[in-house]
Every structure is written in C-alpha cells, then in structure tokens.
Phi, psi and omega in degrees: 000131181276133177261125181268162175304326181294323176298317180297318179299316182296319180295319180295319179297316181298322182286331188268337188212158177295151181251002180196175183282144182288156177304323180295319179294319183294339179277346183293135180303322180298317180294318179296320178296315180301313181296323179294336181260006178079023179257122182291138177254357175196167175202165176257124185280186188300329183258012174093008180277141176280128181235126177266141179272134180292150180303319183302320180292316180300316181297318180294317180293320175300320177299323177294336177273359182085019181251121181280118176228028188288336179223161176304321179294320179295323178299313181295319179293318180295322179296319177296318180298317181295317181294327182274341188304313183296329181276341181274341179280137175296320179209147178297144183291334178228132179235134178252129174236116176264127183302136179089355179244124179303133182228125178241129177253156183250133172250130181272071177199163176274163185295324181284350176273337185289120179266317182200149170217124183226159176237115175266121182284162184301328182279004178096350178274169180256144175289130187261352184284173179274146176250127179279120184233133175219154181270136180228153177238122175280149180302124178082358183282149178274321184251153177281162174231161176249136175254121181248119178274120181286140182290158183272349184263018177287135178285157176295149180142193184243107185248175181233124174263126177247132181233134175235124182206135177057034180080006180246139177239130178226152177237157180219144174278123178256112180262116179250118188235153170292157183294336180200168176271112178277138178296142176303151183307323185295340182237008180293325187239010181216127176294138180239154179227161179202185182252159170237135176207164174261117189302318182300335188276342187257116189231167177219181179296335181274352181289167180251045180088347181221144177303150184217184183293336173292319176295322178298316179300315180295317180299314181297316180298311183289325178298321179287312186283325191251342179243346181081013180286155181247357175198166174218119176272129176239168176296161177304140178242040175289167185294141177252184175296152184285333181222160178299155003280140181268144173284119183294328186288122176288352180265008175230068184279166175277331177206140175265355182278336185233171189267162177277109184281349179292346179270002180297141172261103184304321183294342181270358178282129183308322183290342177300317181292343183261001182295143170302156186305317183293321181286325176294322177297324179294319177296315181297323179293321177297321177297314181298332182293340180236354186295332181300333180294341180298338181256009182261139177270001179287161178307144184293143174260086184299323184290318179296317179300312184289325178300315179290315183295321181297320176298318180295319181295326179294323177296315181292322178302323182286348178288136181297136180259152178293166179301318180296320180291321177297321178295320179295320178296315180297320180295321178297314181298321179294319179295318183288328172064213186295331179298322178293317178301319180296314183296314183291331176295317176299318180301313182290326174298318177300313182292325187272317186257355180098171181300140184299334180278352180260334182244186182255358188296330183298322181266335185268339181245153178215178184297341181259003184279147179302325181294323177291320177300320178293321178301316180296319180294322189271348186234042182304315184293322179294319177297319180293325177298316179295320177297317181299318180296323176297321178297314180297316178300317179299318178298316185287325175293320177298320179294324178295316179294323178295322177297322178297316180294319178297332179276001177090010179293137179287329182243309182088229184287131173250110180280153178244125181258119180291163183291320185201201185229168177297139182296338179249021183275182185296317184299318184285321183294312187283326183230064183297336181294343180283346188241153175289141181266137175076025179212151174232167184259147177195216181214146179289169179301144172215186185293337181269331181227088187295339179263003185081179180229138174241111184275355175070017183250129179288138181277153170301145173280118178301324181294318179294320177304312182294318184291339183248017178066025178059029185301319182297322179289321177302317181294322179298312183293319179298319178298317181298323182273357185304319182224048181213150176266350179205153177229129175261128179263108178292138180051061184297343175303336180296344174285343182256313181200153176229147178275108180267134179243115180296147179303133180090357180253157174285165184299330180286342186262059179229194175202165180276141171239130185273153175238161179279089185295331180296318179293314184292322176292327178291324175296318175302320181295319179297309185290323178293321179296316179295325181269357186053045186246179183243144175241130177243131177255127177281098184247040178278164176082211184278091180235123179303147182302325183296332180295311179298324179295314181293320177301315180297320179297329180270001178083016176271123180288144176271191182231130178233131180237128185304318182293339184258358191251100179251165177301134180059024179057031181298138177269002189271125175299134181099341175289152186296143176279149178287145174291135180305335179298343180266359181295160176295143175287317182278068184204162166259114184253138180213168177281321187219178176224172187290342179273001173251159173296163168308156188303321177298320179292323180294316179300326182272359178080027180302321182292325178290314180299316183293314181295324177292319179297322183273353179074030181245014174292138178266358175223179179289161178299322179294320179294319179294320179294321179295319178295319178298314180300321179293318178299314183296316179299317180296320179293317179297321177299319179295318181295322178291316180300322180277000180064034175262348181214138179294138184298323180292320178296316180300317182292315179297319181295316181300316180296317181293320181292319180292329177276355179058045178257160181293344180300334182297332182293337179294335184254354189306309182297322180297321180289316179301315181291327177296322178296323178285327176296321176297318181302324183292351176271357179289146178279359186304144183301319181236138174242150185220135173245146178271137180298328177297328176286330177295320183268349179087019179296157180236342188284145181282134175283323183213126176255103180305146179089004179231161173224273181288343184291338185217154182279059180302139175061025179223022183265120180284158180289124178226160179273189184293342177264005180083013179270139180299138176247125180269153179300329182297333189239357189300324182274004171272341186294131179305323182293321177293319179297321180295315180293324177300317180297321178296315181294333176281354180084020182266000000 
C-alpha cells in the first residue's frame, strides 16, 4: 500500500492534537443546543487540524438564529424548546418527497382527532388518490402520532398539504423532486465546450462604454456559429444599485431576484426606433458622450456609462407603447408580483432619500412605515420606470438566449449565481426576516487568507427557509433558469453549510451553520428539470469529500481547474499536476477561473507582480517568484509528458520566463494552447475556455484581497498587445480561431 504525503500529514496531526470534542464538552447544554440548531461547535481546518469554537461565538450565532443562549438558564430553556418543537407542530412546515423513494410524514395527533388531510397540487387541482394512514407510538411517548405514507404518483413541484385535527388547521409545503438532475439529451452522449467571459468587459461600437446585453447576444450568436461553442458562462447579472455609485463586483448584488439593468442596450428596445426625431437625437447624443470609451483600454467607468444610459432609458420609457407591448409589460409585472414591487420601492427610496449607507432610512423605515407608503403614492412614475427597466432587461437576456439557440448551441447562456446580497440591499431591507440578524458570511482561515474572509453578506435564515417552504430560494433558482441553459452556483458548499461571522468579530472568529442541502438540491433538480438545464457547483478549495459525492449523486456537475489539480490533491507548488484524463467526468473543466489572471498572465507572473506592487503578498517577493517558477515548471513537465508541448520549447520558455526576458513571449501562445490541448483529453462532460485566453489578454479581472487598490471587475477585453477587442471582431482573430479549433478537437 502506497503512503501519500497527505497520509503522513494526517497521521502527524492525529498524534499531535485531538481530532474531536471530548465527552465532557459534548455533555454541556450549550454544545447540545448548538448541535440541535445546526451550529458547529468545532471543525477540521484546511490542513486537518481540529479547531474548537469559542462559547462567545456559539452564543452570538445562536442569537442570530433567534435562539437565546445568553445565560445558562436561557440555554436550558432553549434546549427544551428546540427538543419539544417538533412534537408540538401538527405537521412540519416543509416536507420533501423524492420520487421513487418511500416517504412517510408524521402528524402529531391521534387518529380520532384527525378531521381531514388533503394535498393541493401546484396547478390548483386536488390530489384524488388515497393516503395510507396508521397510528404509531414512539417509545416513551405520552401521545400517539400518525404516520402518513405519501403516494408515488405525485408530480414534481411545490404542493400544499392541509391537515385539520382537534380543531386546528395547518398547512405544509410539499416539495416533490426527481431523484437527480438528468443531463439534457443534447449533452448526454457528447462532450460539449464553451467560453467564459465577463460581460462588462466585452464591448462594441454600439456599447455605452461597458459591455451590455446587445454584446451578449452578438457573442452568443458568433460563438455558436463561428467557433462551434455550445455555451458561454458570464459573470452574475443580478441587480445593482439604481444610480451611481455602482458596486463593481457582480458578486455583491443588491438583489439576486432581479436583473442588472445597467447592461440594457437602449438601441435594441423597440420603442427606440419609434422615437420622434428630437428625442432620438437626444438618446444618440447621450450615447456619443460615452461611446469613445469603447475604444479605451483603461479601466471601465461604470458610473459615467450608467448615468448617460439611464437618462436615455427614461426618454425611451416615456415613448408610447403599442397595445401588444403594453400587454407584454403588464404580463411581466403580474409574473414578477410583489417581489418586483418591493425591489422597485427600494430603488426609488435609494434615489429619493440617498444611498442606504449614507442615511438612516434603511434602519428607520420598513415596508409597513407611513413614509414608505407616502413614497409609493408620490412616485408612481418612478416606480413604473424601474419596473419597465426590469422588463426590458428580461426581454434582452431572453433574446440573447434565443440567439444562442438559433446558432445551434446545445446550452447557450450559463448564468452565474452569487453567494448572497449586499447587507443594505433591496432583499434585506424589504424582507429582513429572511436573513440572519447580526451575522455575515465568509470563510475560515486557510493558507491563502490567514485571517479568514468576511464577504459582508447576511446569510439566509435556515429557520425562515423551512417555515416558508424555501419559497425565496425557489424563486431565485427559477429566475436564474428563466433565460439560461445552465446555472453555475458560486460557492456551492453554501447549500450545505456557511461560515457565519457574528457582528463585531473578526473573520476567523466564526462558525459553520448547516442548511438542509437535500431540500435545496431538490429545488435545483425541479427547476433544472423544468428548464431542461444543467447545474454546475463551484466546489473548489476546502470542500469536504462528502459534498462532491452528494452533488454527483444529485446530478450537479463539479468544477475542475487545470491550475488547481495536482496529483493526490497536493497543495504544494512544484508538485506534479494531474493528467486531465484523470479529471472527474461529472464536471465543468477549465484551464483557469476569473480569480486568476488570464493564462498568459499567470504564466508570466502577472499575479505575483500585481500583489507585490499592491503590498498584498503574504510571502516575500522572492518566495512568490520561486513558487511561480516551480508551478510553471511542473505544468510544462506535464505538457511535455502528455506530448502536448515540445520539450525544447518548454525548456526554452521556462528559462526565458524565469529570467524575465521578452523571449518568453515568443512561446506564450504555444504554451497556452498546449494547456487547452491537454484539457481536451479530460473526460469531463463540459470543457471551458476563457475568452481572455483566446485573445491573449494578460490583465487580472479580479485580485482577491483588494478593493480600492485595484480596478477589480472593470478591466476591458484587450489582446496580447493591449489593444481593445470588440465583440464584432473577436471571433475573426486568428488566435481565437486557433484556440476554438483546439477546443473542437481539431
């Protein structure tokens, strides 16, 4: 039997430190209460060390869940309440039924107390079949319970179980899901590949200084017709603030329920063509005021672009719409319902009262306050404008996906779902009960972030999710699939557990809170099945093995990145990289990700130079350079071993790169293409190339660990010479055509 370095590390850790909580600790009421509420009291860190959570942190996190643990007496009372809670409910608020698996639900009543039990199906009809009911007695129980066996012929969807017993009526959300997400027929027997890009970065002459939904439509069409790609992954397009200043990060949205209207292409709105000459000239002048930026390689000015575009959109909004268009707008508003009203009210409050972080309205006003009611009465036109922009954005994203399908793409648009929302955003303001109070989400310390990470996003309340049948999560997933063939779940570990950080504590001073992953994965299965779509989970980094196994069982594809995949999962720079032939089949495999530089930049050490320049290196410059050289040598060795790169070229390139001479640029494209040629030997269901690698860009889109120090999420697409590349011409570039041919296996 071969012993790996990881085995040795684990053995050393086991000998040096405890691997679990002591019996005495497990007997403590606080620890028992935490475990009963899904709050971790210890965890194993990235290198296998056992870490105990301090009592203060546990008490604070329990408080964020609405559980009082402030005193020993409160702990005992809360523990009693939690233990009794399940027995005091007539029926659980959420029930999961997976098709093909026997499911029995419990009613806390005797048979002679039961007056009625019915199932109302999602389509409004009633289930007509018989329900098998029997009385059961639990050991030591005073009262009887009823066991109800759910029928096997229930359709997938979200149904309602109504129970009446002893003069009490209760309802429960019944979620009926397929056992797994089956791949669409088009990709079951054929590997597919696609592109990844940042939408804001890809522009054309018609853009307003920033990439938009018109550019997305063109990219999808040309990617399908001219490169043979079957999908395109873009950054999250969740809703942003209504007016500048805009948050550049697409992973910190104001709402995940609605779309980012700053990406609208005004010229593609039907009413633009119907504008009177003077008003059309005004729109065109606003476009011209920012259009010069389309040819600039400097960081994008999101605020200038949106200021001009928003004025243009208001002009178009005021144009009279046809009867058919008005009906379509009305239908959209009806579908979006109260959530849309809530979101646009927050937008108008932002515009009228100022940014929520500058004023007091976010904490002093709520959806039931008189001041908000007055705002709604007095700003009808502004509210309607915000609704209209959401409708237009929805239309344009839908048109982009239709263009992808018309171009023959098997999947088309791949949406990216962020982990959470801004703490002062629309979702939190209007529905604070959906979120935990006094806590934010992040990550514990690891080798890359020794202090841990605090993302500043409030987590969903697990209790609220359960009590409301997970409706908010269902709506999020349905929205993501509305105009997409696939959805990527960022930090998919969050479906299982999230690192909660109590207010006032550092990022390292948190703990994990668990979620019902079976229910959330089942919701993904329902929505993906209905959309005939694919779900990809970003399971990179410190993810327990059981998570990847469960995801695979549910048909959720994992994520494999060439730069991160070494033999035996070694974390050491310079250790050999795994051959792509060993990658998981159930995965989306790529050379790079958006948090790394483009491959050419990574090979040249762009990330090391930038971090050193910004003062965010966690080691010395020499140590970072040595690690880079070791990584590069290991990757080149793998490419040579697989016969994807000539050994002489690899050696010459390594010497030139280590000496930091311009000669390395002569080999850059060959090495980048060799890495993609290696990727095509992976068995993974989906393969992905980055558009920045196609054009030879080197600049980093996002440098983790920075905010104001670097122009994160504002870097435009440029070629290897630093020249701007437009969407109209990107697939004409010989380098893009060459990489496309490699991805096609030619």
